[in-house]
N, C-alpha and C positions, 0 to 999 in steps of 0.2 A: 181176592185182595192180597197184595204182596207186602203189606205192612204199613204202619203209621210211624212217622218220624217227627219228633218235636225238637225245635231249636230254642233253647232258653239262655238268657244272659243275666238273669237276676233271680233272687230267691222268690219274689212274688210271682214271676212268670212260671216258675216250677210249681209253686203252690197251685196256681190256677190250671196248669196242665193236669195236676192230680185231681182237682175238682172236675175238670172236663172228663177225665177217664172214669171218675165215679159215676157220672151221668150215663156213661155207656154200659156200665155193668153195676148198677146200684145194689144188686142183691149179694155181691161178693163181700164177704165179711172183711171189714177194715182190719189191716194188720195181719191178715192170713198169710200163711207161708207162701213165698213167691213161687211162681211156676218154675219147673226145671229149666236151668240155664238162664233164668231171668236176673239173677243177682250179679250185676256187673259193677265193680267198685268205681269210685269217682276219682281215680288217679289218672294223670295224664300219661299218654303213651310214651314210653322211653324214660320215665322218671320214677325212681323208686319211691315206695310209700314212705319210707323213713326219711328220705331227703325232702319230700314235700312237707311232711309233718314238721320237720325242723324249721323250714323256711317260714311257714305260716305261724307256728307257735312262737317264734322269736320276734315277729313283727309287732311294733307297739300298737295297741288297740285291737289286735286280732282276737277273735274268739278262740277258746281252747281247741287244741288239735283233737281229731278223732281218736278213739281208744286204740292203742297199739294192738296189732294182731287182728284187727277187724277188717283189714283190707287185703286184697290179692291183686296181682298185676292185671291191668286192664287189657282186654282183647282189643286189638286195633281194628278199625274199620278199613281193611286193606282193599285196594282196587280189585274188583272182580269177585270178592268173597261175599257170600251171603251172611249178613250180620246175625249173630245169635240173638234173636229178638222174640219176645212174646207178641201180644197185639200191638204194643207201643214201645218204641225205643226213644229215649230222651238223650239228646246231644247237648251237653253244656258247653257253650262257647265261652270259655272262662274269661271273666274280667280280670283286671290287674289289681284293683284295690283290695286290701286284706279283709275288710269287713264283709264285702260282698262274697268273697271267696269262702270265708268261714261260714256264713249263712247258707251258701249254696252247697257246701259239703254236708251240712246237716239235713238240708232239704233232699239232697240226693240219697241219703241214707233212708229217709222216710219213703221216698219213691221206690227204692229197692225193697223195703219192707212190704210195699203194696204190690210187689210182683213185676215192677217195670225194670227194663234194662236201662242203665245210665252209663253213658260214655262221656268221659271228661276230656274235652279237646282244648289244648293250650293254643287257642286261636290267635292270641296276641303275644306269643312267646318269642319275640325277637325276629331277627332276619329270617326270611323264608317261611314264617309261620302261615302267612296267607296262602301261598302256593301249596304248602304241605296240607293245610286244612282242606282246601278245595279238592285236591287229589284224593284224599281219604274219604271225603263226603260225597263225591260225585256218584259213585255206583249205588249206594243205598238211596240217595236222593232221586236218582232216575227211576228206581224200582218202587218208590213209595207211592201208595195209592192216596194217602192223605198226608199233608204236611201241616204241622201246627207251629205257629210262631207267637212270640209274646211281644215283639217290638217291631212294628212295621217301619219305624223310623230308623232302625239300626242299619248302618251302612253294610255291615256283614250280611244281614238277612237280605237286604236289597240286592247285593251282589249275587247271592245264591239264587234268588228268585229271577234275576235277569239271565242266569245261565240255564235254569231248569224251571219249567212251568208245571206245577202240580195239578193233578186232576181235581183234587178236593183240597181246599185250604181253610184252616181254622185259625182265627186270631183270638188269643186270650189276653186278658188285661195285664198290662204292666203299669198300672197307675192310671191317672186321669187322662193320660195321653190318648187313650182309646176314644174318648169323646172327640178330641180334635182330629184324630185319624178318620173317623167316620164322617165328620163334617167336611173335611178337606176332600175326601174321596167323592162325596156327594156333589161338591161344587166343581169337581174336576181340577182342583188346584194341585200344585206340586206339594210333596210332603215335607213340612217344616215343623219342627217342635215348637210348641206354643211360646216358650220363653226365649226363643231366638228371633232376632230381627230378620226380615225377609231379604236382606241384601245378599247377593251371591259373591262369596269370596273366591279366591283362586282354587281352593280345594273343592268347593261346591260346583264351580264351573267345570272342573275336570270330571266330577262324578255325576253331572246333570244327566247325561244319557242313561247311566245306570239307574238313577232315581226315576226317570221318566218311564223306562221299561218296567221297573219293579212296580210302579204305581198301576200300570196296566195289568200286570200279573196279579195284583191284589184286588182286582175288580172281577166280578162274575163275567163269564163269557161263554161262548159255545164250547161245550166240553169241559167247563171248569165251574165248580160251585165254590161259594165263599160263605163262611159262617163267622159271626162274631159272638164269642162266648164271654158274657160280661155281666157284672153286677151293677154297671153304671147306666144312666139314661142316655142312650145314643139314638141319633136320627140316621139310620142306615140308608144308603141309596137303594133304589129298587133292585130286587134280585138277590140281595144279601139276606141270609137268614140270621136272625138275632135269637140266641138261646140264653136264657137267664141263668146266671151263676148264683145259686142261693147259699153257697158254702155248706152244702149238705155233708160233704166228706169231713170238713173241719168239725162240725157239730157232732157228728157221729163218732169221730176218732178221739176227740178231746173234751174234757170238762164233764159237768159244768164247773166253773171256777169258784174258788173261795173269794168272797168280796171283802175288801178292806173298808174302813169307815170313811176314808177321805176321797180325794180326787187325784187323778193322774193327768199329766200333760203329755201331748204327743208333739214331738218336734218336727221340723221341716227343713229342707235344704234350699229354701227360697233365698237365703242369703248367699249360699255357695253358688247358686245359678245366676246371681247378679240381679235378682228381681227386687228384693226387699233390702232396705238399709239396715246394716248390722246394729247400729245403736238403737234404732227404733225397735227392732226385733227384741233386743235384750230388755228394753223397758217394758214392752208388752208382756213378755214372759214373766217378769217380776210381778207385774200387776195382776196377771192371771193367777199366779201362785198365791198371792195374798188374798185375792177375792174368793178363791174356791178352796182354800186350805189344802192346796196340792203338796204332796211330799215327794213325788217322783216325776222325772222328766225322761220319757222314752225317746232316745235320739234316733234320728234318721241315719241310715248307714252312710250317707254322704256328708253328714255334718262334720265340720273341722274340729280337731282336738282343741284348738285355741278358743273357738266359740263356746264349746261345751265346758271348758275350764272356767270361762268367764261366767257362764250361767250358774255353775255350781258354787262359785265363790260369792257372787252377788246375791243369789237367791236362797242359798242353803238347800236347794233341791238335790235329791239323789239322782244323778245322771245315770241312766241305765242304757247300755248298748245291747239290744236284744240279739240273741244268737239265732233267731228264727223270725219270719215275718210277724208283724204285730198281731195279726188275726189269730195266729196260733199261740203266741205268748198270752194274749188276753183270754183266750178260751181255756188254756191250761191254768191260768191264774197263779197267784192272787192278783186281782185287779181292783182298782177303785170303783166305788159306786157311781162316780161320774168320771167320764173321760172327755177332756177338752182338747180339741185339735185345731190346727190351722187348716185352711182349705186343702184337702188332699183326698186320696182314695179312701182312707180309713173312715171318713164320715159317711161313706156309702157302704163299706164292707163290714165295719164293726157292728152296726145294728143287725146285720144278717148273722154274723158269726156268734153274736152274743144274745140272739133272740131267746126270750124266756128266762134270762138270768137276772133281770132287774137292773142291769147297768144302763145308765143314761149317758148318751153321747151328745156333745155340744160342739159347734163349730164357731170359731172366731172369724168374723169377716174382715178381710184386708181392706183398709181404707186407702184412698189414692195417695195420701201424704206419706205412706210407708214406702212407696216405691222409689227406687233409684232413678235418676235421670236417664240412665242408660238402659232401663228396662224396655222390653219389647212393647210396642203400642198395644198389642193384643193381651198383655198380661192382666190388666185390671178386669177386663171383660171376661176372660177365661176363669180367673179365680172367683169372680162373683158368680159365674155360672156353676162352678163346682160346689160352692156353698149353697147357692139358691136351689139347686136340684137335689140336695140331700133329702133323705127320707123325712116324711112329715113328723116323725117322732124325734128328730134331731133338733135340739135347741139352737137358735141363732143368737150369737153374742156380737155386740157392736162395741168397738173400742173408740173412744173419743179423746182427742188431744185437748187437755184441759188447761194448759198453761204454756208459758214460754220455754219451760224446761222440757216440754214434750211428754210430761206424765200422762198416763192414760187411765181411763176408767172403763171397765167392761160392764155392759148392761145387757139384759136379755131382750130379745125382740120376738114378736109373735111370728 
């Protein structure tokens, strides 16, 4: 084997790469000293650590910068050079939004603590970034025996897969989109995120050949195996191996958490993605807070500052912007005895991460009247599926519109 290469673009993807790596070597002590040469810092090539810390630390809403002095210059993945890698090298295709970058930096440090090499790639860093990234990644990608990806819908990942066909491919979760990916692959459909309409715009038409080839590379074939490593209920096409993600690394590495007496709410970016009406969302959050005695609102990293300010002012909830994926935040604690979430990955992952702690997870089902007129026709069915397939121990809550003002009442369902 010439190595394993993981491409991640979000904190959750990197968490699930760590979980996958733990299943490959479950007996290695979590937090053990990294292998020699494995500790590669998460700074972009050609950018000083100090300059990067200044940029992220001064961005409104960004998480605090890493501890000064904890980083060293990142070794570049230069063409023709053998990367300094242990069993697994993680390449962070860095996003641009500060919240994702802050969480990814902290996840990268956890990955280094576990003995993985982490290479931070400014893949979206202005003019020439795409060509520069492809030139640097091409040699290690050609040599990789296994490629691990977290977002098969990513245009960047699709472009990489259209250029290089890995012998072994693993897809880890990046949220509930894994369910839609498996379904679309099984039906032979082109890959489209569930919250987007199916119409092909100019950009999609240009990229259609890339997407089509990438979809074929994401399917098992002669000389290529495909694995989906997931905590979600998926219906994988024949030939794809499905491996359960039980969050064993998270449970071993953190916790058990201290429990508070009240409830916590988990936010969603359904407003930002154009699926749910903003006013209706705000009213439901206020009602949920009153009904469950919630005191904190854990924001999704893509939620807008304006929406979060409105929630804080209207409800009195303490809005928390986590600096790590919620599974780790909850496992470290403190966390409420009840966690109420909108339909999202956490209604599947938190029961696993918090197994045996006594925390109760509940999901609030999205009613059709919440949706915007511009929402994708698939949105209602997909969200219902996410809530309906949650673990049996997860409570289902139904919100009813009770008057002309749009007030809601949340009730439990069996």
